[in-house]
N, C-alpha and C positions, 0 to 999 in steps of 0.2 A: 321289677317294684317301683311305685311310686319313687317321685323327684321329690312330696316332704316325707314320705318313709323310705330310710334307708336302714336295711335291716340292718347289715353289714354291721356299721356305724354305729347305729343302736346299741347291739350285742356290742360291741367292743365297747362302749362308754360304760357297759354294767359289766361286762369281765374286770374291766382295766382293773380300778378300784384294786382289784384282790388280784390282782397278775402285781403289781407293786405292793402290795403288803410281804405275801409269802414272799418275794426279793427280798424287803425292812427285813424280815425275819430269818430269814435265812445267810441274812450281812450280819446281821446284832449275832448269828449264834456266832462263826465263823469269827466274825472280831473278840467273842469273852473265848471259844478256844486258842488264840493265839496270844492270849495276856495270861504268862505264868503267875499274876504275880499272888493267882486268886484260885479256887475249884472248881468247877465244870459250874455253870449256869445252867439248872435244868426246866426254871421256868423260860430261859430261851431255848430249850431241845422242844418245850413242851407250844412255845408261839410256834417257831416253826412247821412240828407234825401239824398243829390246826392248821394254819395258813396256807399247807402247801396241799393237805386235804379239802382247803374250801375252794385254791385254784385249781385244782385238778380237774374237773367236768368244763370249765371257760377254760382251759387250753387247750384241750382236746375238741369241743367245738370249732376254736381258732383253725387246727391246725386240718382238722376231714374235711372243712369246708371253701381249702384249701382248689380244693381236687370234686366238691361234692354240692350241691343244693343247699345253702345255711339252714334255709328250713324247715329239709327234712332230716340236716342233722341233729339240731336245736329240738324238735321230735322223737328223734331214736333216742338222746342224752338222754331224752326229760322221761323217757318209756320205759327206761334199763334205772332209773334210779331209785324211778316209783315201782320196781321191782322190788330193787332193793331194799327199799325202807320197807317191803311186805315180807321181805323173808327173811332177813339179819337183823340180828340182837347183838348188843356187844354183852357180856364176860362169858361167851362157852368156854373162852379159853384157863386152863390151868397161870397163860403168862399175862401179865400182869399190866408187861406194854405193848400186847396182841389185844387184850381189849379196850387197852388205849387209845389203840389206833383205828380202832374200828368205831368207838364211837366216836373219832373224827369224820370217817370215812359218812357215819350217819350223820354228825352237824352237814360235812359240804356237800351232801347229796339235798338234802332239809335247805339251806341256802342255793340250793342252783333251783330247785323249785318255785322257789317261797316269790327268789328275783325275776324268775321268765314266767310265770304264770299271767298269762293273759296276750303274751310278746307277737307270737303270733296266729291268734283272733284280728288281733289289732296290725298289726301287718298284710291280714285277708284283706278286711277292710281299708287295709287306704288304699290297697293294692285294686279293689272293686270299684271305690271312688275315682280313681286315676284315672279306669277307662270306661267310666260313664259318662267324666266333663273333659273327655279326650286327654290331659295333662301328659307331660311324655314321661317314656320312663327313666331313671336315672342307672346308669352303666353301675354294678359292684366294684368298690374301692378296687385300684390295683396300682396305685400309687398317685399321684400329682399332689393340689395341693390340702390339706389336711384338714379335717373339717373343723366348725367352726366348737370352739371351748364356749363347752351352757354351765355359768355359774349360778348353780344352783343354789336358791330361797334358802334354805337352815330353817327347823322349827326354833322356836325361843329359847327349846333347853341346847341343840346343838347352838345357836347363836353367842348366850351366858355361857359357853364352854368354851369357844371362841373366844369370848372376851375376859372369862379367866387367865386363859391361856398368853394371850396378849399383855394383861397388864399387872398381871398375880406373881408372877415368875416362877411357873405350875415347877415340875418336875417329881420323873418315878424314878423309886428307891425300893431297895428292895434289904428287908434287915433281915431279916433271915430267909432261907431258901425259898421260896415256892409262893413267901408272903411281897406281892410290891404293894406299893401305898404310893399316894398324890400327897406332896406337899405343895405347899405355896407362903414365897417369901414374904407374898403383903396380899392381903383381903381376905375373897368368898373361897373356900375351897373347891373345885367340881369337881362330882363325879366318877369315879375310875373307870366305869364301866364308858362314861363316856370321852372320858380322853381318850381311853385304849379304838375306841368310836372313829372320831375326827381322825387318826393316824388311822386306821387301816384307812378310811376314807380318801387319804391323801391330801387332809384340810388342814395337818401337824406333822412331827416328824420330830423325834425325840433328838438329844444329842447322846450317837454313839459312842465317842468316843474316848467318854468316861463309864465304867461301871456302874451296873446299879447297885449295887455297893456304895460311889461313892455320890449317888442319883444323876439321873441324867435326864437336862434340861428337854423342856417338849417345846417347843416355838413351832409358828404359823406357818404353812406353806402360799405360794404366790395365791392360789387354790383359793387358801380359807383367809388371805387377805382381801378377798376378790369376792365371798361369799358377803366379809364385815362391813361390804362396804355396800355394797349393795341395794 
């Protein structure tokens, strides 16, 4: 693989927000289950199920790439998920939970296919260009210095969401089960889906030391601060 396109690191940068989101969702669920003052927060159960379904193919590729060529692993996963989307549909069970899990697996497959679209072709083109120019090939990552962090630019809508989180006292609250909403202490209220998206990307985080019923404050991570500073 060429020195200008390290497929391992590119894929890991794509996978990292999904894995962090899964870990955070599992942690929030585990924390909520230890708070006996409240009932089980079903929205956290669904969130953990969804984030796990999304993270699963990324985690499988990273694990299998330890012993196989990562290009072959990604290609195999894309083919398998494509077949899954063509042959599987939710709603075939009498169990609502089973149907919901199937729907989330489909969403996870769609997420992986969308985020890796054209990735192998880009890697092949970079490798061919490196051979033509005589550029040295890079070793697959096996420790050593971590890859430099690329700070995303963020779209105008994403930056407005980050600015609202920074300046407006954003909280996520759940007045009744399954209905999470955004509240602010001042200023413009950002869209809930945008707040959830920047949290999933690791640009922001919410305070899980309090329950959703009480309200969980959303704050920027170091990456979110860097995006606004760029």
